[in-house]
N, C-alpha and C positions, 0 to 999 in steps of 0.2 A: 503492499499499500503506500503509493506518493506521502513524503513528508506533508506537504499542503492538505491534503487530504483526511490525514491524522489530524493534524490541526484544528481543519473544519472540525471535524467529527466529534472532538472532546470540546470544543468550543459550543456545538449545537447540543449537545450533554449538557454542559454547564448552564445554558439558558435557559435549556427543558427545568433544569432541576430549579432554576432562578424563580422562573416563572410560575412553574406548581406550588411551590412556598408561598410564594406573592398573592396567588389565585386562592389559596386553601385559607391564608391568614383574610385576604379581604371581603373572602363569605363568611367566616366567623365573626370577626367585625362587625360587616353588614345587618347579619342576622341577631347580634347583639343588639346593634342601634336601633333596629327596626323595633324589637322585641321591649325593650326599653326605654326609649326616650320618650313615650307617649306616659311613663308613669313618672318620670321625674319631675320633680318642682322644689321650690322652697321649702314647702310642708314638710314631703319626704325626706327630706337633710336633715329637717330639725327633730320633728317627731319620733316618740317611740314604736318599737313597733307594738303591732295588736294582733289579736286571731291568730299567735303564734306566726306571724311575721307577714299573713295575708295582706291587712291593709295596715294603717300608720305611717313608717318610717323607717331611719337608719340612724335616729342622730345618736343612741345612746354607742350604736355599732362603729360609727364615725370617732365617737371620742375616745372610747375604748382602743381602734386601731391606731388611734394617733399617739396615745399614751404608751402603747405596746410599741412601736416603731422606734419614737424617742428615745423610750428606756433602753432600747438594744442599741441604736447608733452612739447614744453616752458613752455606753460600754465599751461595743465593738470598736469603735472609731479611735480612742487614744492607744486601746492596746496594742492594734491591728499597725498602726504606723508606727509605736515604738519597737515592737517586734520587729518588722520589715526594715527599720533602720538600725534595729542592731546586727541583723542575719547580713546586712549589706555590709556597713562599715566596721562593725567590730568583727566578725567571725570571718574566719577563712573558709574561702566558698568552697575547697576541697578538703576541709575537713570532715570528721567522722561523726562530729556534733552536727556541723549544718546542717550535711548530707541526712543525716537522722530526723533531724527536724521538718529538712524539710518533705521529705518521704512521709513524714508523720502527718504533715499537712495534708499532702496530696491524696492520703488514704481517707483522712478526716472530710475531707471535701466531697469524697464520692459516697459517705453513709447515708442512707436511708433517713429522711427526716424523721420518721417513728422513731428511729432508735433516740436519736435528740431530745423527744417527746417524751419515751419512758426516763431516759435520764433525769431531765428536768423534773419529771414529778417525782422519781425518787429522791433527788438531792436538793433541788428546790423546794420542792414542795411538801416534801416528806422531813430529811434530815434536816432541813434549816426551818421547814415548819413554816413554809409561805401560804403552803397550800394552793388552792385555785385562785391565781390573783395574777392581775396583771403585770406585778413586779416577779412574778416566774415568769412567765410568759417572755416577758421583754430579756430576760437574762438568759432564758434557753434558745432566745432565737440569736441572740449575742455567740453565745456556743457555737451555734449553727452556722452563721455568717464569717467569724473569725481566720478558717481555713483560707477562704477563700479570698478575702481582703487581705489577708498579709500576704499571701503570694502574688495578687497582682501588683500590690503595692509595691515589692523588693524587687518585682521585674519592670516595674517604672524606674524604680532609682538604677538599677542596673543598668538600663537603655542609655541614661545620660553618659553623654561621651567622658570618658577620667580625663582629656585635655581640659574640661570646662573646670573641672576641682581642681586637678594641677595647677591652671590658672590662677585659679583663686588662691592658692595659699603661696602663688609665687608675689602675689598684690599683697601678700600678708594676711589673707582673710583667715579665720578661724574655722576649725572644724565646725562648729556648730552656725558658725556665719556662713558658711559656705553651702552647709546644707538646709539652712532656713532664706537663702538669697538664690540660690542656682539650682541644688539637687530639686528640692522639694514643687518648685513654681514648674520645669522641665516635666519632672515626671507626673505631674497634675493630670495631665489627660488620661493615663493609665491608672492611676488612683481613681479619679473619680470614673471612669468605665468599670473597676471594680466594684467601688462603692454603688450604682447604677444596680448593678448585676444581684451585690447582696440587697439591695433594697426590695430589688423587684421581688427576690427570693423570699425575703420578708414578709412583702406584703400578702405576697399569694399564697402563704404557709398555712397549712390547715391542721396536716398529723399531727405536730410538734404541737399545736397551740390546744388541740383538744385534749389534752393530758394538764397543762399546765393551768390557761387562761381562765377556762371554762365558756359555758354556755350563756350566763345571766345576760339579758337583754337592757337594765335598768341603766342608768347616768350611773358610773363610779364617783365616787366620794373620795377614794385615794387610789393608790398605788397597790395595795393593799386588800382592794377587793375584786369580786370575780369580773371580768367584763368578756363579753364577743365581739371577736373582729369580724371584719368583712368577709375573709376568706371561708369562715367556720359559719357565717350567718348564709352565704350563699350555698355553701354546701348542705345546711341544714333543711335552705329553702325546697332544692331541687331533689333533696334524697327522704326528707322526712315530713314534709309538707304538704297534705293534699292540697292542690290549688297555689301553690306558691310560686311556680315558674315565673309568673309576672313580676313578683316582686324579687326573683333570683335573677332576672334580667337588667332591670333596672339598677341593683346592688352592683351587677358586674359591669355595666356602664359607668358606672359612680366610680370603681376600682380603676378599670381604663384611666379615664379622666382624670385621675386622682394621680396615676402613674406616669402622665402622658405631662402634666402640671409639675412635678416633681422635676422630670427629665429637664425642663424647659429651664427653671430656676439653677438647678445644677451645672447647666451649659452656660446662662450668662454669667455663674457665677466663676466658675472656672475662666473664660474668656476677662471677665475682668481682672482676676489674680491675675494669669498670665502677662497681659498688657501692663499692669501695673510694677511687675517683677521686670520688666524689658526697660522700663523708665526709671526704674533705681539703679 
């Protein structure tokens, strides 16, 4: 087979897969929008669920979701960035310790979420006495996304050319200053990509939160209260509530809009930080 024909065949296969994947995603998105848009309103976003979620809204669910994700990010962000900096700057790349840590992180990133849910229920819920609570769910999600965030942050730091840091050192910049003004801004797109992937997984997680945050649909008063997140609410409406498909579609569309909104804010923030670092 001529080389040009091979290239054309490979390119055709790639385009077919891209178009097929896009078409499937577009069909799913259109179905969710068509079924859910007519039910979304201001009252739907602020009212509590009624009749097991068939009527009413998702106000308490949105509040619980926001609290769980906030706790998750408050714990996972500093730990992941600190661990990635330590692996990249203060640990030899080929040492047995660094290889073992990276292998452990890769294995943990592939562990099913139900395992993290059982761990969270046993450790945070029973051992620490948090029970079914928003705090327990947020800490469990933090444990679940940490491996992915650490590996992506480390990859971003490792991709920064060594000439940049060497030049900063030649100009008299210290390790912390070089890290803060050069490495982290340059690695920000990769860090942001890992954050968005982790955030998307956290927002869509169901299995881990079934065992930790609980099912309660009332407005939470503290982080120690039980709370139902959006993904659990969608699962319950679709699987356990007769006549709940309409509310499930509306809740799913709300989740998609929330993800798009968060991604947009994160992209603008990354662009602002990079431009500021360039001017500095």
